[in-house]
N, C-alpha and C positions, 0 to 999 in steps of 0.2 A: 473553460471550466477547470482544467488542470492547474492553470496559473492561479486562479482564485483560491482553489483548494490548497495549493502550495503556500501561498501568502498567508492564508488563515492559520495553517498549521505552524508555520514559522512564527507568526505572532503569538500563538498559544505557547510555543516553546520559550519565546522571549519573556512572556508574561510570567511563566513559572520559574524563570531564571535558572539557577543551577539545578533545581529540583526537576526541571523538565527532562533531564537526562536520566533520572532515576526510574527504575523498573516499576516502582509503585504507582506511577502515573502513566496513563496511556499515551501521553503526548509524544514521547520518543518513538513509540511503535507506529503511531499515525504518520509521523513525519517520514519514517523509513518506508512506509507503504506508499506514500505519494511520490517519494523519490524514485521508486522502481518504475512508476509510470512515465517519469521524465527521462530515464536512462535506458531502459530495456525496450527493445523493439518487439513488443507483444501485440499480436493482432487479436481481434475478437474471436477468430477461429481457434487460436491457441487457448484462449480462455474457456471457450465452450468444450474443447477436447479435454482440458484439465478437469472441468466440472464433471463431465460424463465419466471420466476415469476414476476420480477420487471420491466423488459424492454418490454416483449411481452404481459404481462397481463394474462398469463395462470395460472391455479390453481397449487397449490403445488403438486409435483409428488413424494414426499417422506413422 
């Protein structure tokens, strides 16, 4: 799944050419977001802890 997402977003960046790096288009941000999934060792538990802390306002559980 991540590889398909990465390829789709790289293709979108290449389609936009130089404008793909501009902040006006979401392509650059989307590519950055998928890159974090490829490089950072984030577990589903870390994601749930982050959601409960930031979105629900609960204290840190780790």
